[in-house]
MIVEX-504830 format. One record per residue (C-alpha): residue number from 1; residue in one letter; y, z, x. Coordinates in nm, 3 decimals, decimal comma. Layout:
<pagus>
{i = NUM	aa = a	v = Y	w = Z	u = X}
...
</pagus>
This chain:
<pagus>
{i = 1	aa = m	v = -1,558	w = -0,330	u = 0,620}
{i = 2	aa = n	v = -1,428	w = -0,066	u = 0,857}
{i = 3	aa = i	v = -1,110	w = 0,043	u = 1,021}
{i = 4	aa = a	v = -1,043	w = -0,116	u = 1,358}
{i = 5	aa = h	v = -1,182	w = 0,098	u = 1,641}
{i = 6	aa = a	v = -1,346	w = 0,346	u = 1,402}
{i = 7	aa = k	v = -1,675	w = 0,499	u = 1,516}
{i = 8	aa = t	v = -1,989	w = 0,458	u = 1,306}
{i = 9	aa = l	v = -2,197	w = 0,774	u = 1,251}
{i = 10	aa = y	v = -2,538	w = 0,799	u = 1,077}
{i = 11	aa = p	v = -2,707	w = 1,107	u = 0,933}
{i = 12	aa = q	v = -2,984	w = 1,251	u = 1,145}
{i = 13	aa = d	v = -3,249	w = 1,149	u = 0,890}
{i = 14	aa = a	v = -3,135	w = 0,784	u = 0,879}
{i = 15	aa = q	v = -3,250	w = 0,505	u = 1,111}
{i = 16	aa = p	v = -2,941	w = 0,318	u = 1,242}
{i = 17	aa = p	v = -2,971	w = -0,058	u = 1,286}
{i = 18	aa = s	v = -3,098	w = -0,195	u = 1,617}
{i = 19	aa = l	v = -2,802	w = -0,362	u = 1,788}
{i = 20	aa = p	v = -2,820	w = -0,540	u = 2,123}
{i = 21	aa = g	v = -2,638	w = -0,340	u = 2,386}
{i = 22	aa = y	v = -2,625	w = -0,017	u = 2,182}
{i = 23	aa = r	v = -2,838	w = 0,298	u = 2,225}
{i = 24	aa = w	v = -2,800	w = 0,551	u = 1,953}
{i = 25	aa = i	v = -2,799	w = 0,922	u = 2,054}
{i = 26	aa = p	v = -2,802	w = 1,236	u = 1,841}
{i = 27	aa = v	v = -2,478	w = 1,431	u = 1,841}
{i = 28	aa = v	v = -2,322	w = 1,727	u = 1,665}
{i = 29	aa = l	v = -1,990	w = 1,669	u = 1,499}
{i = 30	aa = n	v = -1,772	w = 1,977	u = 1,514}
{i = 31	aa = r	v = -1,553	w = 1,928	u = 1,209}
{i = 32	aa = q	v = -1,217	w = 2,079	u = 1,126}
{i = 33	aa = p	v = -1,057	w = 1,953	u = 0,803}
{i = 34	aa = a	v = -0,719	w = 1,803	u = 0,869}
{i = 35	aa = p	v = -0,413	w = 1,983	u = 0,724}
{i = 36	aa = y	v = -0,196	w = 1,841	u = 0,452}
{i = 37	aa = d	v = 0,105	w = 1,789	u = 0,673}
{i = 38	aa = r	v = 0,389	w = 1,533	u = 0,685}
{i = 39	aa = g	v = 0,425	w = 1,535	u = 0,307}
{i = 40	aa = n	v = 0,060	w = 1,452	u = 0,240}
{i = 41	aa = q	v = -0,055	w = 1,587	u = -0,093}
{i = 42	aa = p	v = -0,412	w = 1,625	u = -0,231}
{i = 43	aa = h	v = -0,307	w = 1,541	u = -0,587}
{i = 44	aa = i	v = -0,005	w = 1,414	u = -0,781}
{i = 45	aa = n	v = 0,042	w = 1,310	u = -1,145}
{i = 46	aa = l	v = 0,266	w = 1,011	u = -1,198}
{i = 47	aa = f	v = 0,340	w = 1,096	u = -1,562}
{i = 48	aa = e	v = 0,453	w = 1,450	u = -1,478}
{i = 49	aa = l	v = 0,666	w = 1,327	u = -1,188}
{i = 50	aa = a	v = 0,826	w = 1,053	u = -1,404}
{i = 51	aa = k	v = 0,964	w = 1,321	u = -1,644}
{i = 52	aa = a	v = 1,226	w = 1,410	u = -1,387}
{i = 53	aa = p	v = 1,557	w = 1,232	u = -1,449}
{i = 54	aa = g	v = 1,615	w = 0,956	u = -1,196}
{i = 55	aa = y	v = 1,260	w = 0,966	u = -1,060}
{i = 56	aa = r	v = 1,204	w = 0,662	u = -0,835}
{i = 57	aa = g	v = 0,876	w = 0,753	u = -0,663}
{i = 58	aa = g	v = 0,804	w = 0,848	u = -0,306}
{i = 59	aa = r	v = 0,548	w = 0,876	u = -0,030}
{i = 60	aa = f	v = 0,258	w = 1,116	u = -0,073}
{i = 61	aa = v	v = 0,010	w = 0,984	u = 0,189}
{i = 62	aa = h	v = 0,146	w = 0,953	u = 0,543}
{i = 63	aa = d	v = -0,070	w = 0,953	u = 0,854}
{i = 64	aa = d	v = -0,153	w = 0,726	u = 1,143}
{i = 65	aa = r	v = -0,404	w = 0,519	u = 0,948}
{i = 66	aa = a	v = -0,290	w = 0,527	u = 0,588}
{i = 67	aa = v	v = 0,029	w = 0,524	u = 0,379}
{i = 68	aa = a	v = 0,076	w = 0,538	u = 0,003}
{i = 69	aa = n	v = 0,406	w = 0,518	u = -0,185}
{i = 70	aa = i	v = 0,478	w = 0,537	u = -0,554}
{i = 71	aa = i	v = 0,759	w = 0,292	u = -0,643}
{i = 72	aa = y	v = 0,894	w = 0,356	u = -0,990}
{i = 73	aa = g	v = 1,184	w = 0,211	u = -1,189}
{i = 74	aa = y	v = 1,325	w = -0,028	u = -1,445}
{i = 75	aa = e	v = 1,416	w = -0,393	u = -1,428}
{i = 76	aa = k	v = 1,740	w = -0,317	u = -1,613}
{i = 77	aa = d	v = 1,856	w = -0,114	u = -1,306}
{i = 78	aa = l	v = 1,807	w = -0,405	u = -1,060}
{i = 79	aa = p	v = 2,054	w = -0,675	u = -0,963}
{i = 80	aa = p	v = 2,008	w = -1,009	u = -1,131}
{i = 81	aa = l	v = 1,694	w = -1,199	u = -1,023}
{i = 82	aa = n	v = 1,753	w = -1,446	u = -0,737}
{i = 83	aa = p	v = 1,472	w = -1,700	u = -0,770}
{i = 84	aa = n	v = 1,534	w = -1,816	u = -0,406}
{i = 85	aa = d	v = 1,475	w = -1,468	u = -0,256}
{i = 86	aa = r	v = 1,146	w = -1,481	u = -0,070}
{i = 87	aa = g	v = 1,159	w = -1,107	u = -0,010}
{i = 88	aa = h	v = 0,998	w = -0,985	u = 0,310}
{i = 89	aa = y	v = 0,678	w = -0,985	u = 0,510}
{i = 90	aa = h	v = 0,500	w = -0,740	u = 0,740}
{i = 91	aa = p	v = 0,394	w = -0,852	u = 1,091}
{i = 92	aa = e	v = 0,159	w = -0,557	u = 1,147}
{i = 93	aa = c	v = -0,059	w = -0,547	u = 0,837}
{i = 94	aa = a	v = -0,127	w = -0,663	u = 0,485}
{i = 95	aa = e	v = -0,013	w = -0,467	u = 0,187}
{i = 96	aa = f	v = -0,163	w = -0,407	u = -0,155}
{i = 97	aa = w	v = -0,056	w = -0,241	u = -0,474}
{i = 98	aa = l	v = -0,215	w = -0,086	u = -0,778}
{i = 99	aa = i	v = 0,003	w = -0,138	u = -1,083}
{i = 100	aa = m	v = 0,014	w = 0,197	u = -1,258}
{i = 101	aa = a	v = 0,259	w = 0,133	u = -1,545}
{i = 102	aa = g	v = 0,452	w = -0,155	u = -1,698}
{i = 103	aa = q	v = 0,480	w = -0,484	u = -1,510}
{i = 104	aa = i	v = 0,574	w = -0,592	u = -1,159}
{i = 105	aa = r	v = 0,688	w = -0,945	u = -1,077}
{i = 106	aa = y	v = 0,552	w = -1,077	u = -0,744}
{i = 107	aa = p	v = 0,657	w = -1,405	u = -0,595}
{i = 108	aa = i	v = 0,398	w = -1,442	u = -0,314}
{i = 109	aa = e	v = 0,419	w = -1,716	u = -0,047}
{i = 110	aa = n	v = 0,161	w = -1,994	u = -0,111}
{i = 111	aa = v	v = 0,062	w = -1,833	u = -0,447}
{i = 112	aa = g	v = 0,361	w = -1,853	u = -0,673}
{i = 113	aa = v	v = 0,481	w = -1,589	u = -0,915}
{i = 114	aa = v	v = 0,231	w = -1,328	u = -1,038}
{i = 115	aa = i	v = 0,324	w = -1,099	u = -1,323}
{i = 116	aa = a	v = 0,097	w = -0,800	u = -1,269}
{i = 117	aa = e	v = 0,033	w = -0,539	u = -1,537}
{i = 118	aa = a	v = -0,098	w = -0,182	u = -1,545}
{i = 119	aa = g	v = -0,449	w = -0,181	u = -1,396}
{i = 120	aa = d	v = -0,397	w = -0,489	u = -1,179}
{i = 121	aa = v	v = -0,431	w = -0,488	u = -0,800}
{i = 122	aa = v	v = -0,206	w = -0,727	u = -0,605}
{i = 123	aa = y	v = -0,252	w = -0,819	u = -0,238}
{i = 124	aa = a	v = -0,026	w = -0,987	u = 0,019}
{i = 125	aa = p	v = -0,188	w = -1,077	u = 0,351}
{i = 126	aa = i	v = -0,020	w = -1,007	u = 0,685}
{i = 127	aa = m	v = 0,277	w = -1,233	u = 0,760}
{i = 128	aa = t	v = 0,306	w = -1,342	u = 0,394}
{i = 129	aa = f	v = 0,645	w = -1,330	u = 0,217}
{i = 130	aa = h	v = 0,647	w = -1,130	u = -0,108}
{i = 131	aa = a	v = 0,926	w = -0,996	u = -0,326}
{i = 132	aa = p	v = 0,802	w = -0,736	u = -0,574}
{i = 133	aa = r	v = 1,038	w = -0,614	u = -0,846}
{i = 134	aa = f	v = 1,015	w = -0,423	u = -1,169}
{i = 135	aa = h	v = 0,960	w = -0,649	u = -1,469}
{i = 136	aa = g	v = 0,991	w = -0,607	u = -1,843}
{i = 137	aa = p	v = 1,174	w = -0,364	u = -2,074}
{i = 138	aa = g	v = 1,000	w = -0,035	u = -1,995}
{i = 139	aa = p	v = 0,922	w = 0,167	u = -1,685}
{i = 140	aa = s	v = 0,731	w = -0,009	u = -1,414}
{i = 141	aa = c	v = 0,532	w = 0,153	u = -1,133}
{i = 142	aa = r	v = 0,324	w = 0,040	u = -0,838}
{i = 143	aa = l	v = 0,131	w = 0,237	u = -0,581}
{i = 144	aa = a	v = 0,194	w = 0,055	u = -0,248}
{i = 145	aa = m	v = -0,071	w = 0,102	u = 0,016}
{i = 146	aa = n	v = -0,101	w = -0,018	u = 0,372}
{i = 147	aa = g	v = -0,257	w = 0,086	u = 0,696}
{i = 148	aa = y	v = 0,042	w = 0,204	u = 0,899}
{i = 149	aa = p	v = 0,349	w = 0,424	u = 0,848}
{i = 150	aa = n	v = 0,694	w = 0,268	u = 0,878}
{i = 151	aa = i	v = 0,587	w = -0,100	u = 0,878}
{i = 152	aa = a	v = 0,854	w = -0,358	u = 0,946}
{i = 153	aa = h	v = 1,009	w = -0,546	u = 0,656}
{i = 154	aa = l	v = 1,119	w = -0,881	u = 0,801}
{i = 155	aa = r	v = 1,343	w = -1,106	u = 0,592}
{i = 156	aa = d	v = 1,497	w = -1,453	u = 0,624}
{i = 157	aa = a	v = 1,800	w = -1,448	u = 0,847}
{i = 158	aa = p	v = 2,127	w = -1,499	u = 0,663}
{i = 159	aa = p	v = 2,282	w = -1,842	u = 0,691}
{i = 160	aa = p	v = 2,554	w = -1,876	u = 0,963}
{i = 161	aa = h	v = 2,913	w = -1,844	u = 0,846}
</pagus>
């Protein structure tokens, strides 16, 4: 797997594969480490952050090719469950989550309802409705990851009046 349009590099002492139409040439890569800008952070600790009253999570990775958000909360703070709510989908990319604490309820189009627990990874393909929400009595947390910042969240249109 690779990121679309990413360039493949090989170390000088490795023999790259022979590919029709490609000629490998030696190059020097002048490297400058990227800065931690736009709120990017090299390290965070969920359990330390969650000690703050009212903590709900936030973005800590934000660049042109990667986004990561912590989403933290309690089911008791949500409106009542609407079993007919399909949630939203993303037309640009898939989305996946690492469940970091508690449980998250995921109705996923063509899958059904998944109750994910700490340690689980959940995936919704591009253009697939999903409606994640906190589940259970204690704190719930998911790390949401996708390939683009500010992806669209498209929902069913409301019925006409």
